[in-house]
N, C-alpha and C positions, 0 to 999 in steps of 0.2 A: 749383366746377362739375365736371362729369364730364370727365375728361381722357384716358381710355383706360387709365390705369394702375390704375384701380379699376373693377371690373365694374359694369355698370348695376344689377344686383341688389343688390350690397353697398352701392353708393351710395344706392339707395333705402332700404335697411334702416337705414343710418346716419342718414339724414334723419328717418325715422319714429321712431327711437329718441331723437332729440335733443329736449330741452325747448325751450320758446319762447325762453328767455334765450340759449341756445346758438345757435339759428337766427338770432336777431336779430344776434348778434355775427358770424356768418359772412357775413351780408348787408353789415353795416357795414364789414367788413374785406375785402370783395370776394373771399371764398373761395367763395361760392356766390351765385347770383342768386335773387331772390325768385321769378322765373318758374320756375326749376328746382324750387324748394321747393314752390311752389303746385301745379305739375303733378304732382309726386310724391304729394302728399296727395290730389289729385283722383283720380288713378289708383287709389290705395289705397282711397278711399271707394267707388269703383265696384266694386272687387273684394270688399270685405267687406260692403257694405250688403245685397245679396240675402240673406245669411244672418242678419244681426242686425236689419235693418229699423230703423236708427237715424236716418238722414237722411231727412226727409220733404219737404224742398224745397231744391234746390241753386241756387247762382248761380255755377257753375263758369266760364262764359265771361266773366262780369263780373269774377270774381276774377282770371282770367288777364290781362285787360286792365289791371286795377289793378296787378298785379304788374309788368307791362311798364312802366307809367308810373313806378312806384317805382324800377325798375332804371335808368331814364333820368334820374331826378332824385335819385339817391343823393347822400349827403353834403351835403345842404342843412342850414342851421342849424336847421330845424324837424323834423329826423328824430326820431321818438319811440322809446321803449324797445321797441316791438313792430314796428318798421318792417319791412314786407315779410313779416310772420309770419301764416300762415293759421290762423284760429280757427273754431270752430263756436258756435252760439247756440241756446239752448233755444227751442222754438217759441213760448213764452209772451211773448217780447220782440218789440216792434215793430222791424222793419228796413224801411227805405224800399224800396218796390217789391216786398215779399214779403208773404205771407199771415200773419195771426195768427188761427188758427182755434180754438184750445183743443180741437182734436179733434172739433169739432161740424160736422155735415154742413151745417147752414144758414149757416155762416160760411166755407164753402170757397172762395168767390169774393171775399172781402174782402181788399183790398190796403192795406197801411199806407203812409201818405204822410209819415211822420216816424219817425225813429229813437227808440228808448227812450234815456233819458239815459245809461245805462251803455254802450249800443252806440255812441252818439256819442262818448263819452270814449275808448273803445277804438279807434275809427276814427282819432281825432285822434292817438292814440299810435302810429299806423302799422299797426294790425292790418288784415288782409284777411279778410272773412267768406266762408267757403266755402258755408255752408248752415245750415239750421235742423233741430233734432233733436226727436224724438218725445216726447210726454208722455201721461199719462192724460187723460181728458176733464176740462178745466178744472183740471188739476193737483190733482185731488181724491182721489188714491189713491197708495199707496206701491208700486204696480206700474204698468207703462207699457203700456196697451192702450186703444184707442179705436175707434169705428166708422168714422172717416174714414181713418185711416192703418194701423190694425191694431196688432199686438203687437210690441214690441221684445224681442229675445232677448239673454241674457248671452253674450258672445263666448267665455268659458271653457267654457261648456256650454250649448248652445242650448235645452236642455230646462228651463233655470233662468231665474229672473227677473233682469232688469237693475235692478230697483228702480224707485222713482218718488218724486217726479214728474219729476225730471230724468234719467229712465232712458235716454233717447236719448243725452244727453250722456255719461253714464257708460259706456254700451256702446261708443260711438264712440271715446272717449278710451282705453278699455281696449285697443283694437286699435292705438292710436297714430294714429287717423284724423283728428285735428286736433292742432295744437301745444298748444292750450288751449281752454277754453270757459267759458261762463257759465251758471249755473243759479239757482234760487230755492228757498227752504226755509221752510215754515211748520210742517212736521211731519216733519222728517228728509229733505226732498226733495232736498237736496244730499248729505247724509251717507249715506243708504241706497244710492244708486247708486255713490257713491265706495267704500263698504265692499264692496258686492257685486261690483263690476267691477275693484277693485284700483287705483283712481286716488286722487289727492289732491284734497280739496275743502274749501272754507271757507265756513261760514255766518257772516257778520258779526253783530256785536251790534246791538241795536235802534237804528234810526234812523241808521245809519252810512253807508248807501248808498241813493241815490234809487231809489224804485220806480216813478218816472214811466215810462210806456210798457210796463208789465207787465200782461198779461191772464191771469186776472182780477185786479182790485185788491181791497183790503180796506179798509173804511172805519172799522170800529169800532176805537177806540184799543187795546183789549186784543189784537185780532187783528193790528193793524199792528205792535205791539211784538214779536210772535212771529215776524214774517216777516223774512227776510234775503235780499238779492240778492248772490251771491258767485261767485268763480271756481272752476273745476275744471281739473285738469291733471296734469302728469307729475312735478313737483318742487315742494318747498315754496318754493324761491326764486322760481319762476314765480308761485305763488299770492300770495306777498308782493308781487311786482312788479305783478300785475294788481289786487290789492286797493288798492295805493297809487294806481293810476290811477282806480279806481272810487269810492273812499271820499271822503266829504266832508272828512275830516281825515286827514293822514298820521300813522301811528303814530310815537311817539317811541322812541328806542333805550333799551333796558333791560339791566340786569345780572341774569342769571337766578340768580346765586348768592344773591340776596336773597329768592328764592322758596322756599316749601314746596310739594312736589308731593304731592297726595293722590290715590292710585290707589284707585278704588272697590273696596271689600271684595268678595271672591268669595262671601261668605255672606250676601248681602242677602235671600235668600229668593226672588229672581227667577230664572227659568231662565237658564242660562249653560252653553254647551258646554264640554267638557273642553279642547278646543283654544283656545277663547277665554280660559279661565282660565289656561292655560299662557302665552298671549301676554301677559297682564297680569303674570304672574310674571317673564317675560323683561324686560319694560319696567322692572319694579322693579330687577332686577339691573343693567340698563344705567345707569339714572339715579342709583342710590344711590352710584355711584362718585364723583360730584361734587356731588350735591344732597341736601337733606333730603327723604326720601321716606317717606310713611306709607300705610297701608291704612285708609281711612276712608269714611264715608257722610256727605255734606254735608247741611246743613239743607234741609228741604222735598223731599228726594228722593222719599220715599214718596207725596207729595201730587201730584206733577207730572203724572202720566198722567191722573188724574181732572180736574185743572184744565185741561189741554190739551184734552181732549175737550169739556168744557163751554164753554170759550172758542170753540172751533171751531163750536159749536152755538148760539151766542148768539142768532141770528135764526131758529133752527130750519132753517137751510139755505135760507131763502127767496131770498136773492140769487143763489146758485148755481143753485137750482131754476129761477128765471126765465130765467137765461142758457141753461141746458141745454135747457129745453123751449120756448124762444123765446116766453116770456111766457104759455104755456098749460100750466101744471104739472098733471100727474096722475101722480104718481110711483109709487104702489102698483100701479095698473093697468098702467103701462108696465113695471114690474119683472116682474109676473106674465106679461104678454104676451111679453116678451123671453125669459124662461126657457122658455116653451112653444114659441115660434116662431123666436126669434132674428132677428126682422124689424122691430124698432123702431129708432129713430134714436139711442137712448141706451144706452150700455153698462151692463150690470147692475151693474158695480162702482160706478158713480156713483149709480144709482137706489137701491141698497141703502145706500150711505153717506148719502144724503139722507134716507132713512127713519130711519137712526140719528140724524141731526142733529135730526130732529123729536122723537125719544124723549129725547135728552139736552139739549134746550133748557132752560137754567136759568130758574127763575121769577124774577120781579123781586126777591124777597127773597134768593134764592140768588145772583143777580148782584151784589147789594150785598155779600154775604159774600165772593164771589170778589174783588171790587175791594179790599176791606179786606185780604184775605189777600195779594194781590199787592203792595199798598202796604207791608204789614208785612214781607213777604219781601224786597222791594227794600232795605229798611233793614237787615235782617239780613245779606244777602249783600254789601251795600256795605261792611259792617264786616268780613266774613269773607274776602272774596276779593282785597283790594288786593295782597297779597303771597303769593297762593296760586294754584296751577294745579291743575285737576281733570282726571283721566284716567278716561274711561268706555269701555266697549264701545259699539258702535253698535247691534248686534243680538245676540241670544243665540246665533246661529250664522252661517255663511256663507250664500250665496245658496241659497234653496230652489227646488224645482220651481215652475213657473208656477202661480199661484193660491193657494199656501200662505201666503205673507206676507199677502195680502188676507184670507184666512180667519183668520189669527192676530189681525189688528187689528180686523176688522169683524164678529167673531162675536157672536151674541146672548148668549153666555156672558160677555161683557165681558172677553175675554182681552187686550184692549188694556191693561188694568191690569197684566198680566204682561210684555207685550212692548214697550210704549212708553216706560217711564220713562227709559231710557237716552238717547233722542233728545229726548223731550218736555222734559227739564230745561232745555236751552239755549233752547228756544223760549219756554217759559213765563216764564223769567227774563231773556229777551233777551240771552243771553250769546254772545259770539263763540266759534265751535267749529271746530277744524281736524281733519279726518279724514285719517289717514295709514295706509297698508297696513303691517301688521307681521308677518303670517304667513299660513298657509293652513290650511283645515280638512281633515277626513279625506277629503273628495272632491276636494281640490286647488283648492278655491275660495278666493279671497282673504279675509282677515280684516283689518278696519281698526279703529282705535280713535279716540276723540275727545280732543282737548286743549282745555280750556275755561278761561275766567276772566271778568273783567268788561271792559267797554269801557275802553280805555287800556292794556290789557296784551297787545295783539296782538303786539308785538315779542317778548315772552317766549314766547308761544304758538308763534310761528314758529321761534324758536331751539330749543325743545324738539322741535318737529317735525323740524327738520333733524338733530338728534342721533339720533332714532329711525329716520328713513329711511336714515341712514348705517349704523346698527348692525343694523337688522332688515330686513324685506323691501323697503320702499319701493315705488316704481312699477316694475312689470315688464310690459313690453308683451306682450299676447297675440299671438304671431307665427304662429299656426297657419294664418293666411289669407295668408301670404306667397307661397304657390305661384303662379307666374306672374309674379313680379317680373322 
């Protein structure tokens, strides 16, 4: 706790720079109180949020009450690994007494009566929830903007995107505004924000973490296998800790010397910035000192973006359409009216994406072909990946100006085929994927990469992640908002 030998400003900066594991240890060893830590994070959120617009609903007073209770009850036998640690939660997860709106105006008064399964597990582990963070409407875009809460900005450059759909989490964590957080990912929605904001994020493999209490949900088996609920934070060890709490099964320890590391070839024909190529070369230099490293293209890489788009469009977007328009869908007229007047209740990002879902809806015959391809691919990758780790970029460049990522992915020119293969691969094949910051682009924006394999190889993924965060960039807190500490 603050003793007078350390200035209040430096004490606050120290707390904000610490990861969740370190904070939990300081509480356990009576070096700091949970109340001091929680208050520091609340003060910081209030300082940074006007600029980045990441936190859309706070529970600061309740969090302070919970922190005081935990300080009074410290060192009980049931203290969890996150005891007294403040975290944030993506708006898509139910939290008792808080709203789950999906960014929709007609849901702005709905209050959850029950925690999502992952929220419940993290609370039992001792975590304290500070608030909920922004998403695009119904998590249906890789940029974060909606009619209810507005746009989230990248803390490193407010003119640039924070990514989506867990963009509020990424932006807040980029400033150190929570010790850790949770997001969800069916199309890069943890990995884009982690990459763009310079934080660490993990999309678990298929069916490893409960999606109970996430809004919206996905019913089709092909969509459910693509979705992952996972942690975001400041260190790989934090991600490992949170994943062990959230997952249905704890990963077993592994020896990484038994693994081959395939780094994606730079000459795949897909766009990739010079700085991103350089980051992949650096990774190769770091890892080849101890491991077998190759440059390769894994099976089905070229097919994944098309498969992802068609799987996302299985019902032509009807389920999302009904939620967005409150059961009265008229997407095309809404899109045109919004572009002309900006006075509709649905953001044009969502309307245009739903139009695209109608266009890409697979026929019944095509759906059978997709199911056969996925079944065949699962067999191929189950033989290819048991002792192999894959390293991909997340995106072809660092964070772009607002709106450009959306235009990359949702263009009528089908440019998603160029820009989505890197993230779509882990979704389509249901692979666990860890994003770690490894460098910066020419604009000083963070660059992250993904480490992937199959379910059961999470420990090896985390071990490689720790090597890269130690040798390359890792998490660096955006501290330009510290004025006033």
